[in-house]
Structures are given as C-alpha cells and as structure tokens.
C-alpha positions as semicolon CSV with decimal commas, in nm:
position;residue;x (nm);y (nm);z (nm)
1;M;-6,669;3,948;-5,313
2;K;-6,590;3,735;-5,612
3;L;-6,613;3,359;-5,536
4;K;-6,301;3,157;-5,622
5;K;-6,328;2,886;-5,868
6;L;-6,304;2,540;-5,710
7;P;-6,086;2,269;-5,861
8;H;-6,376;2,098;-6,043
9;Q;-6,463;2,423;-6,205
10;S;-6,120;2,478;-6,347
11;D;-5,867;2,306;-6,573
12;L;-5,586;2,387;-6,324
13;M;-5,438;2,105;-6,126
14;F;-5,426;2,170;-5,745
15;L;-5,177;2,030;-5,496
16;T;-5,268;1,958;-5,132
17;D;-5,046;1,894;-4,833
18;A;-4,932;1,538;-4,749
19;G;-4,943;1,336;-4,423
20;L;-4,930;1,635;-4,183
21;E;-4,997;1,426;-3,868
22;T;-4,749;1,151;-3,945
23;W;-4,489;1,409;-4,040
24;L;-4,537;1,600;-3,708
25;L;-4,529;1,273;-3,514
26;F;-4,248;1,077;-3,679
27;E;-4,033;1,348;-3,847
28;R;-4,055;1,624;-3,584
29;G;-4,116;1,408;-3,277
30;F;-4,423;1,595;-3,135
31;D;-4,642;1,425;-2,872
32;M;-4,983;1,404;-3,040
33;P;-5,261;1,261;-2,821
34;C;-5,563;1,144;-3,027
35;F;-5,344;1,211;-3,341
36;A;-5,456;1,577;-3,322
37;A;-5,248;1,850;-3,482
38;Y;-5,438;2,154;-3,365
39;P;-5,303;2,169;-3,005
40;L;-4,954;2,228;-3,153
41;A;-5,073;2,574;-3,285
42;Q;-5,072;2,695;-2,927
43;S;-4,693;2,668;-2,902
44;E;-4,423;2,870;-3,085
45;E;-4,243;2,542;-3,166
46;G;-4,567;2,396;-3,323
47;R;-4,634;2,701;-3,528
48;A;-4,287;2,709;-3,662
49;A;-4,333;2,344;-3,765
50;F;-4,645;2,424;-3,950
51;T;-4,470;2,703;-4,137
52;D;-4,176;2,482;-4,235
53;Y;-4,408;2,214;-4,352
54;F;-4,636;2,425;-4,561
55;S;-4,352;2,649;-4,700
56;A;-4,196;2,348;-4,872
57;I;-4,527;2,255;-5,026
58;F;-4,602;2,604;-5,146
59;D;-4,257;2,590;-5,314
60;I;-4,349;2,255;-5,488
61;A;-4,674;2,405;-5,618
62;R;-4,492;2,714;-5,749
63;R;-4,224;2,508;-5,927
64;N;-4,486;2,286;-6,089
65;G;-4,744;2,557;-6,186
66;T;-5,029;2,404;-5,979
67;G;-5,281;2,567;-5,751
68;F;-5,292;2,482;-5,386
69;V;-5,580;2,366;-5,168
70;L;-5,454;2,481;-4,826
71;D;-5,598;2,275;-4,542
72;T;-5,668;2,403;-4,196
73;Y;-5,533;2,185;-3,910
74;T;-5,876;2,111;-3,781
75;W;-5,932;1,744;-3,856
76;R;-5,962;1,659;-3,486
77;A;-6,111;2,003;-3,380
78;N;-6,469;1,884;-3,333
79;P;-6,663;1,850;-3,010
80;D;-6,609;1,481;-2,930
81;W;-6,234;1,469;-2,995
82;G;-6,195;1,816;-2,839
83;H;-6,365;1,675;-2,512
84;E;-6,122;1,377;-2,530
85;L;-5,837;1,629;-2,529
86;G;-5,991;1,839;-2,251
87;H;-6,109;2,125;-2,463
88;D;-6,461;2,285;-2,444
89;L;-6,660;2,432;-2,723
90;S;-6,540;2,786;-2,657
91;H;-6,179;2,681;-2,686
92;L;-6,259;2,478;-3,008
93;H;-6,445;2,777;-3,154
94;D;-6,125;2,981;-3,117
95;V;-5,913;2,698;-3,254
96;N;-6,113;2,672;-3,575
97;R;-6,128;3,043;-3,629
98;Q;-5,752;3,077;-3,563
99;A;-5,678;2,791;-3,804
100;V;-5,863;2,974;-4,083
101;K;-5,682;3,306;-3,998
102;S;-5,353;3,133;-4,008
103;A;-5,428;2,968;-4,340
104;K;-5,531;3,310;-4,487
105;E;-5,200;3,459;-4,356
106;M;-5,008;3,176;-4,514
107;R;-5,191;3,236;-4,841
108;T;-5,077;3,598;-4,833
109;T;-4,722;3,552;-4,723
110;L;-4,632;3,221;-4,894
111;G;-4,884;3,190;-5,176
112;K;-4,808;3,499;-5,378
113;G;-4,877;3,434;-5,742
114;L;-5,054;3,106;-5,679
115;E;-5,421;3,013;-5,693
116;V;-5,472;2,916;-5,323
117;L;-5,799;2,792;-5,179
118;V;-5,843;2,789;-4,798
119;N;-6,003;2,455;-4,711
120;G;-6,171;2,400;-4,374
121;I;-6,109;2,038;-4,275
122;I;-6,376;1,826;-4,109
123;G;-6,281;1,486;-3,951
124;P;-6,505;1,197;-3,855
125;R;-6,681;1,202;-3,519
126;G;-6,530;0,868;-3,438
127;D;-6,224;0,679;-3,551
128;G;-6,119;0,742;-3,908
129;Y;-6,038;0,379;-3,942
130;D;-6,306;0,201;-3,748
131;P;-6,670;0,319;-3,746
132;K;-6,770;0,169;-3,413
133;S;-7,103;0,352;-3,402
134;I;-7,284;0,510;-3,698
135;M;-7,502;0,820;-3,653
136;T;-7,820;0,878;-3,846
137;V;-7,803;1,145;-4,119
138;A;-7,991;1,390;-3,896
139;Q;-7,756;1,320;-3,601
140;A;-7,449;1,360;-3,832
141;Q;-7,584;1,693;-3,972
142;T;-7,641;1,828;-3,624
143;Y;-7,305;1,715;-3,496
144;H;-7,095;1,853;-3,780
145;A;-7,297;2,172;-3,829
146;W;-7,127;2,336;-3,528
147;Q;-6,773;2,309;-3,678
148;I;-6,882;2,383;-4,036
149;E;-7,066;2,695;-3,925
150;V;-6,751;2,822;-3,745
151;L;-6,526;2,753;-4,039
152;A;-6,776;2,906;-4,283
153;G;-6,809;3,209;-4,068
154;A;-6,436;3,253;-4,061
155;G;-6,430;3,271;-4,436
156;V;-6,309;2,944;-4,580
157;D;-6,346;2,894;-4,954
158;M;-6,475;2,536;-4,906
159;V;-6,487;2,253;-4,656
160;S;-6,365;1,899;-4,691
161;A;-6,463;1,595;-4,483
162;L;-6,160;1,365;-4,475
163;T;-6,142;0,990;-4,383
164;M;-6,526;0,949;-4,395
165;T;-6,597;0,585;-4,311
166;N;-6,971;0,564;-4,366
167;V;-7,253;0,711;-4,591
168;P;-7,492;0,858;-4,325
169;E;-7,211;1,076;-4,175
170;A;-7,109;1,190;-4,530
171;I;-7,466;1,291;-4,607
172;G;-7,493;1,475;-4,274
173;V;-7,182;1,669;-4,358
174;A;-7,310;1,760;-4,704
175;N;-7,638;1,871;-4,556
176;A;-7,472;2,091;-4,283
177;A;-7,257;2,262;-4,549
178;A;-7,553;2,320;-4,773
179;E;-7,734;2,480;-4,477
180;V;-7,473;2,757;-4,452
181;G;-7,392;2,768;-4,829
182;V;-7,031;2,662;-4,827
183;P;-6,901;2,426;-5,096
184;C;-6,838;2,075;-4,960
185;V;-6,612;1,789;-5,063
186;V;-6,637;1,443;-4,919
187;S;-6,339;1,215;-4,901
188;F;-6,387;0,845;-4,822
189;T;-6,138;0,620;-4,673
190;L;-6,120;0,266;-4,809
191;E;-5,994;-0,072;-4,674
192;T;-5,745;-0,300;-4,857
193;D;-6,046;-0,454;-5,046
194;G;-6,132;-0,107;-5,197
195;R;-6,452;-0,085;-4,986
196;L;-6,556;0,157;-4,711
197;P;-6,489;0,028;-4,363
198;T;-6,868;-0,031;-4,344
199;G;-6,849;-0,260;-4,648
200;E;-7,003;-0,042;-4,924
201;R;-6,846;-0,020;-5,260
202;L;-6,709;0,330;-5,335
203;Q;-6,935;0,380;-5,638
204;D;-7,246;0,284;-5,419
205;A;-7,144;0,525;-5,141
206;I;-7,108;0,809;-5,394
207;A;-7,436;0,737;-5,547
208;Q;-7,614;0,725;-5,211
209;V;-7,475;1,059;-5,110
210;D;-7,551;1,219;-5,445
211;D;-7,903;1,087;-5,439
212;T;-7,983;1,172;-5,075
213;A;-7,793;1,491;-4,978
214;R;-7,974;1,822;-4,986
215;E;-7,704;1,936;-5,231
216;K;-7,455;1,710;-5,402
217;P;-7,094;1,758;-5,280
218;A;-6,889;1,956;-5,525
219;Y;-6,676;1,650;-5,587
220;Y;-6,552;1,343;-5,403
221;M;-6,204;1,238;-5,287
222;V;-6,037;0,919;-5,169
223;N;-5,777;0,945;-4,895
224;C;-5,586;0,726;-4,644
225;V;-5,559;0,420;-4,862
226;H;-5,282;0,295;-5,095
227;P;-5,354;0,318;-5,471
228;E;-5,322;-0,059;-5,516
229;H;-5,611;-0,119;-5,277
230;F;-5,871;0,037;-5,500
231;D;-5,737;0,089;-5,851
232;D;-5,892;-0,237;-5,978
233;S;-6,237;-0,121;-5,874
234;I;-6,241;0,159;-6,128
235;S;-6,366;0,025;-6,458
236;E;-6,294;0,201;-6,791
237;N;-6,657;0,304;-6,866
238;A;-6,807;0,379;-6,522
239;D;-6,980;0,718;-6,509
240;W;-6,954;0,741;-6,126
241;K;-6,574;0,782;-6,145
242;R;-6,620;1,131;-6,300
243;R;-6,737;1,239;-5,955
244;I;-6,389;1,168;-5,810
245;G;-6,189;1,495;-5,823
246;G;-5,903;1,429;-5,579
247;L;-5,677;1,168;-5,433
248;R;-5,464;1,170;-5,116
249;A;-5,311;0,820;-5,091
250;N;-5,105;0,659;-4,826
251;A;-4,746;0,579;-4,890
252;S;-4,789;0,244;-4,717
253;R;-4,963;-0,067;-4,831
254;M;-5,050;-0,156;-4,469
255;S;-5,410;-0,201;-4,368
256;H;-5,572;0,046;-4,130
257;A;-5,535;-0,208;-3,848
258;E;-5,163;-0,250;-3,921
259;L;-5,111;0,131;-3,937
260;D;-5,285;0,168;-3,599
261;C;-5,026;-0,056;-3,444
262;C;-4,721;0,081;-3,633
263;E;-4,442;0,234;-3,422
264;T;-4,222;0,330;-3,710
265;L;-4,309;0,525;-4,021
266;D;-4,367;0,344;-4,332
267;D;-4,300;0,601;-4,599
268;G;-4,311;0,360;-4,900
269;D;-4,147;0,462;-5,223
270;P;-4,210;0,815;-5,338
271;V;-4,118;0,748;-5,708
272;E;-4,346;0,446;-5,725
273;L;-4,631;0,638;-5,561
274;G;-4,597;0,909;-5,819
275;T;-4,620;0,656;-6,100
276;Q;-4,932;0,502;-5,944
277;Y;-5,091;0,845;-5,932
278;A;-5,021;0,897;-6,297
279;Q;-5,180;0,565;-6,378
280;L;-5,490;0,646;-6,182
281;R;-5,521;0,982;-6,352
282;K;-5,571;0,785;-6,678
283;L;-5,875;0,621;-6,514
284;L;-6,016;0,932;-6,344
285;P;-6,079;1,201;-6,607
286;N;-6,181;1,470;-6,352
287;L;-5,884;1,416;-6,109
288;R;-5,776;1,777;-6,031
289;V;-5,656;1,756;-5,675
290;F;-5,365;1,549;-5,560
291;G;-5,166;1,516;-5,236
292;G;-5,080;1,259;-4,982
293;C;-5,194;1,103;-4,654
294;C;-5,028;0,885;-4,384
295;G;-4,651;0,845;-4,438
296;T;-4,621;1,090;-4,720
297;D;-4,426;1,418;-4,710
298;Q;-4,276;1,674;-4,949
299;R;-4,070;1,406;-5,125
300;H;-4,385;1,219;-5,230
301;L;-4,566;1,537;-5,348
302;A;-4,264;1,631;-5,562
303;Q;-4,261;1,293;-5,723
304;I;-4,631;1,292;-5,775
305;C;-4,609;1,634;-5,951
306;T;-4,330;1,502;-6,173
307;A;-4,531;1,192;-6,270
308;M;-4,852;1,377;-6,327
309;A;-4,679;1,622;-6,567
310;S;-4,514;1,356;-6,776
C-alpha cells in the first residue's frame, strides 16, 4: 500500500476540524461528561451530529482547494478517562477502532476528490489545562502505547497528541508512536503568557522532544490558545519555528482557568481570527495545517481559509 504524504511533505494546505466538543456541547446541547465526544457515537442522534459537523467542513475544504486532516473522536478515549466514564479497556478498544472505521467511511462518502488523511487523536492522560501530576517519559510511553497501538492497527495515516501540557508526556507519545511505526504529531497547549502550563517556553519544549524522543515527531502544532497569547514569542529568525506545521487556535482570549468556568460559549470574532492566522503564517514558514479549537466552528474555518488565501 502506498503511504500517503503527510502535510509537512507536501505544499498543499490542509484544513482540520474546529472545536468539536464545544460545538456539540453549546450548539447541539449534548450532555458531555468529562468533555468526551466518543460516547455520542453510540447513539443515532450523536452519529448524525458528527456527520452534520464534518460534512460542512468537507465542503469548506472542497471550496478552498485544501486537503483535510480528518480527526477521530478519540481525544478522551484513553484508559483513565474511559474509567472515569465507566468504560473498560475492551469497550475503549472497540471505540477507538470504530472511530477509525467511521473516519474512513467519511473519507469515502464525503471526501471524494480531496486529499484526506485519517488522524488518530490522542489526548492527555490528565487535564488538558492543568497538569496536576506529570509522568516520566517511560510511564507516558507505556500509558499511551495502548491507544496508539489500537489506532495504528485500525489503519490511521498518522496520530496526533492534542493539548499536551508537558514535555515528558509528549516524548512518551512520540516514543510509543515510533515503536509501532506510525507518524506522530505533537500539539502543545499554551497559557496566556505563551508558555506551556508547566512553564516551559514553546521553543524549549520542541527542542527537548526533538533531542530526546526515539524519533522526532513529523511536526508540531499549537492548539487551545488564542493567537495573541503566543504570537510575540515567535521571532523573525528563529529556526525552531520551522518545526511548527499546524495551528488550531481558540476563538476566545480567555485563559484556561476562565474557560473551565465558562457557562456560555465565547466564539470570538471569526473574521478577526482569520486575519490573525494569516499574520501568523507570515512568521511560520512551514504552517500547512490550520483549524480551530475551543469556541470555533465552521464559520471560523471559512474565514481562516479566506484569510490564508489572500
């Protein structure tokens, strides 16, 4: 089987989805314990919502001539969060495999004529905003290996670890992916000061993972942070910024602590967000992947595409 080119191996721009969880919670009114999307796939109503959500984004990609990195709904489908939701490993195994199967079916039915990559999503073991306890690299590798092996076995094109809060966990994910030979992307989340929740600068975190991991991640992303919170940390002549291949920003300028307490959706300004993406692209020469995170939806993606094309 011919391996698909990943975004960093191509000149094509790739769209991702937006804030799936916030869209499901605030726009569709689903009950989402632990902010987990995967349980919704067990109901007809939930599956229909996924189709509605992704269909609109496929259309945006088609209108704008981009590829599409199609994420699985498995950000919370790991052992600890599954246990919190009352699901054992056998159930989670089926959830992860079904998520990949569903993504492949979507690629066939909705992605005709598009370059679509099925991306197995890994989430943090703990809170994506507050790393209360930090694993060692070995512990992180062992923990995340289970889900990565299931996703790889189901045939994903790549895996991405979103909202990573600390360096050892990111290295562990990269090592686990290398062990089974699946390309890996690490996406760090940042605070309003442009640093990881553990205090490291983004450039230092990238350097540590690149220097320590068994194999370097294919590229890095930043997600779940507003562009204004980190744009001034990217200097004109910094080599490390070439390792950043993707961005999935929040619509809101709120801090993670404020977002945690927010009972209404802050969807920001889609046009302004698009402009900020275009400005960041001038600083990030290898930015190929763009989408959204908390508070964003199809409106934001459409504006981002418009701004990036101008």
